[in-house]
N, C-alpha and C positions, 0 to 999 in steps of 0.2 A: 448706263449701268456702271456702278462703282467697280473699279478694278480690284482684283484680288491678287496682289503682287507676290504673296507667299505661296502660290500654287503653280505647279507645272502640270500641263496636260501631256500625258504620254500616249501616243497613238501607235498601236501595233500594226504595222503595214508591210511586214516582210514575207508573208506566206505565199505559197504557190497557187492556192485556190484551185486544186485539181478537179473539184466537183463542178467548176464553172467552165470547164473546157467545152468547146474550142475557143470561147471568148477569151479566157485567161491565157491561151497560147499567144495572144497578141498583146494584151495589156494586163497589168496586175489588177486585182479586184478593186482596190480603192479608186481606180480610174474609170470604172463603169459609171456611165451617166444615168442619173435618176432625174427625169423630167428636165433635161438640159444642163444639169450641173453634176460634176463628178462627186462621188461619195466623199472623198477626202476634202474637197472644197466645202461641201455642206457641213461636215463635222467641224472643221476649223471655224467656219463662219458662225455656227451655232454656239460654240464655246466662246467665241469673241463677243457675241451679243450678250452672253451671260456674265461677262466681265473677266474672262480669263485671257491673258495676252502672252503667256509664255508656253511654248510647245516644244516637245522633243518627239520627232517622228522616227520610228524604227523602220528602216528600209532593208531590202534584200533582193527579192526577185524583181527583175527589170527596174532596178533602182533609178536609172537615168531618166526614164519616162516619168517616174513618180516624183522625183526631185524637181523636175521642170514644172510640174503642176503645183506642187507644194509652194514654190516660191512666187506663185501668182498672188498669194494672200499677202496683203499689205497691212501695215500698222500693227503687226504682231511680231514677236521674237520667235524664230523657229530654228531649232537645232536639229541636225540630221545625225543619226547614228546607224551604223550598219550591223545587222546580225548576220555574220558571215556563214554560220551554219544554223539552220532552223532547228533549234533544240529546246523548244518549249517556251511558254509565256513567261515563266519565272525567270528564265535566262534572258529573254528579251527585255524584261523590266530592269534586270541588273545592268545590261548594256546601256540602257537609257540613263539610269542613275549615274553610271560612270561618266557618261558624256556630259550630263548636267553639272556634275562636280568639277569636271575639267574646265567648264566655262565660267566658274565662279571665282571671283577675286576676293571674296570674303567667306565667312563661315555661316552664312544665312541658312536657316533650317526651313526646308520646304515640305509641304504636303503635296500629294500627287493624285490627280484625276487620271485614271487609266482606262482607255477604251480600245476595243478592237476597231478595225477599219472597215467593218461590214455591218455596222449598226448606225442609225441616225436618230438622234433625239433632239427635241426642241429646247430652246433656252429655258422655258418653264419647267420642263422635265429634268433638265440638268440642275436647275436651282432647287428642286425638291431635295435632291441628294445633298447638295451643298448646305442647305438650311438644316437638314437633319444632322449633318456632320457638326455644324456649329452649335446647334441647340442641345444636342445630346452628349457632346464631348466624346463621341465614340472614336475608337482607333481606326475603324474601317466601316464604310457604308457599302452594302451590296445593292445593286438595282435588281428589283424583283418583279416577276410577273406571276400571275395566278392561273393555274390550269388543273382541271381534273381529267385531261386527256393524257393517258399513260404513254402515248407515242411521243409526247414532248420530252420525256426522259431520255430518248435516244440521243439528243444533241445538247443537253443542258445540265448544269449542276443543280441538284435538288437539295433543299436546305431543311433542317430541323429547327422548329421554333420553340423557344423556352415556354414552359407552361405558364410562367408569370406574364407573358405578353398577351395583350388584348388584341385579337385578330382584327377587331374593328378599327384598330389604329394603324393598319398596314399602309394607309395613305397619309398618315399624320407626320408632319415635318418636325414635330417636337419629340415624338416617342419612337415611331416606327416599330419594328419587331426585333427582339433579341435573337440572334442566330447562335445556336449551340452545336451545330454539326453541318457538314456538307458532304455530298457524295456526287462525283462526276458520272454522268450518264448511267444512272442506276438501272438494274433490272427491276421488273415489276415488283418483286417481293422485297426490294430494297428501298422503295420510295418512302421518304420520310414525312412528306406533307404535300399540300397543293401548291407550294411556292417554289419557284425556280429562279436561279440566278442568271442574269444576262452578263455578257462580257463588258461590263461597265462598272468601275469601282472607284471609290475615293478612300485614300489611305494616308496614314501619317508615318513617321519614321519608325515607330514600333513594328509596324507590319513589314516595312522594308528589311528590318533586321531579321525578321522571321524567315525571309526568303533565303537567307544565307545558309540555313540548315536543311534546305530542301535537297533531297537526294534524287538522282536520276531514276526515272521510273522504268518499268519493263518496256515501255515504248521508246526508251532512249531519250526521254525529254525531262526537263525539270518543270513539273506541273505547278501552276499557280494555286490550284485547289489544295495541294499539299501545304503550301505556305499558309493558306487560310486555316487549315486544320492545326498547324503548328501554333498559330496565333490563338485559336480557341483553347488549345491545350495549355497555353501559358496564361490563360485568364484574361486576355485582351477583350476589350468591349467591341463586339462585332454586331452591327445592326443592319437591318434591311428596310427598304421602302419600296412599295409597289409603284412603279412609274408608268406602267401601262394599265389604264383603268379597266379596259374590257378583259373578259376572260379569254385566254389564249388557247387555241387548238392547233393541231399540226397543219391545218389548212390555212390559218391566217398568220402564223408566226413569221412567214416570209415578208410580211409588210414591214417588220421591224428588224429582223435578223436575216441577212442575206446569206444563204448557204448553197442553194441549187439554182439552176438556170431559170426555172419558173418563178423563183423569188424575185428576180429582176422585174418581171411584170407586176408582181404584187406590190413591191416597194414603189415602183414607178406610179402605179395607180393611186397609192396613198398620197402622193404629192401633186397629182393632176387636179386642176380645178378650172372650171369655166372654159372659155375658148381662147386659144392663143394661136392666131393664124398669121403666118408670114405672107410674103409675096407669092400669090398663087396664080398660075396661068390656067386658062380653060374655063369651063362652065362652073356654075355654082353647085356644089354637091349638097346633099342633105347631111347635116351634122347633128350628132347627139352628144351633148357635153357629158363629161369633160373631154377635151381634145387639144392636141398641140401639134401644129404643122409648121415646120421650118420653111425657110425661103426657097424659091425657085422650084417649087413642086408643081407638076402639071396634073390636073384632075379632069378626067373626061366625063362623058355624059352619064347621068342617072346613077352616080356613085353614092353609097351610103357609108358614112364614116362615123365610128363611135358606137357606144360610149367607150371611154378609156382607150384612146388610140393616140399614139405618138408617131409622127412621120418625119424623117430626117430631111436633109437638104437634097435638092436636085433629084427628086423621085418622080415617077410617073405612075398614076393609078388609072387603069383601063376602064372602059365603059362597063357600067352595070355591076361593078365589083362591090362587095360588102365586107367591111373590115371592122372588127370590134376587139377590145381587150388585147391589142396587138402593138408591138413596137417594131417599126420599120426603120432600119438604119439608112445612112446616106446612099444616094445613087442607086436605089432599087427601082426596078421596073416590074409593075404588076400588070399582067395581061387582062384582057376583057373577061367579064363574068367570073372573076375569082371570088372565093369566099374564105376568109381567114378569121379565126377566133382563138384567142389565147395563144398567139404565135409570136415568135421573134424572127425577123428576116434580116440576115446578115447583109452588110454593105455590098454593093455591086452585084447582087443576085437578080436574075431575071426569072420571073414566074410566067409560065405559058398560059394561054387562054384556058378558062374553065378549071383552073387549078383550085383545089379545095384542101384545107388543112386545119387541124385543131390540136392544141396543146403540144406544140413542138417548136424546136429551133431549126431554121432552114438556112443552110449555108452551101458552099460549093467545095468539093473535094479537090485534090491535086489535079485531077483530069478535067476540072471545071464543070463536072456534072453536079446536079442538085444532090445534097445530102440532108436527110431529114433525121433529126435526133428527137425522139419522143420524150416528153417529160415523165 
């Protein structure tokens, strides 16, 4: 893939991810594993495959853990910038731009791909945005999804499309859609269209200048959506392209945009395929693909595993257990005759015989007792 040297990829990875507790009490969101690879590793790898080799990662919460993982990526240039106070996306982007400018020995002008650290898109999907940016000479490209589920509005920016845009061109890399307004997390009566913006943007220097006039919101943050509004008001060319082909609902958005605990399972399922079996001790279980089992796991008699099941290292699965749509982390012991569906089992947990659970995260509290957090 041809390199794109006049682009920097800015990855926003400083947040606390409070809705992912208790997992985020241990690690920052970008270090959550999706089918064996951390989110941040997948993001950088996919951009690298698309021809981008310059990155600036904004860190904050548990930055030491995150930096250690980031530096595993080879053959790319990675700058680290710290957002010392979590004060909004627009502020985080300003911190990144400052760090990038400090690194330059010349006055080269860059464009910027900006992504949150809780979404993963393929090389092909990233190139859709890049191609529209190049072909349309737009100042900004928004990644769009389409939905008529009003609950999607609770967590995403809703956009208004110019009447001159042909909605049949929402997947077209030459035209896309002209964006003339955006509202963050609108109420039902405020919804402007069936199109919503994901936290993935491509911008030029005109948009960066628009961020300088963004004021602190009532939430005490500098909101990136306000920067987009400023750009629209100034007549900049803002376009969008649908990068998720399927219609999105509140039940499937977690495959693409990780917000809550159950979204980890949904996103993990998206990347699972076939059978990936490590060194397994014990009898041969019945497997229903897709499934991923890491090394040194012991599986006892008459076990049914899958579909969509991931099992970590050094686990034990007891006789006649049934497990589906579940992520089991390292060193877990599942007792005999257990049934798990749409569950996440924290590392080092022991489940007793005949234990049954559905749609929950299972961990241990400070007294080492089982703690069940329902989705």
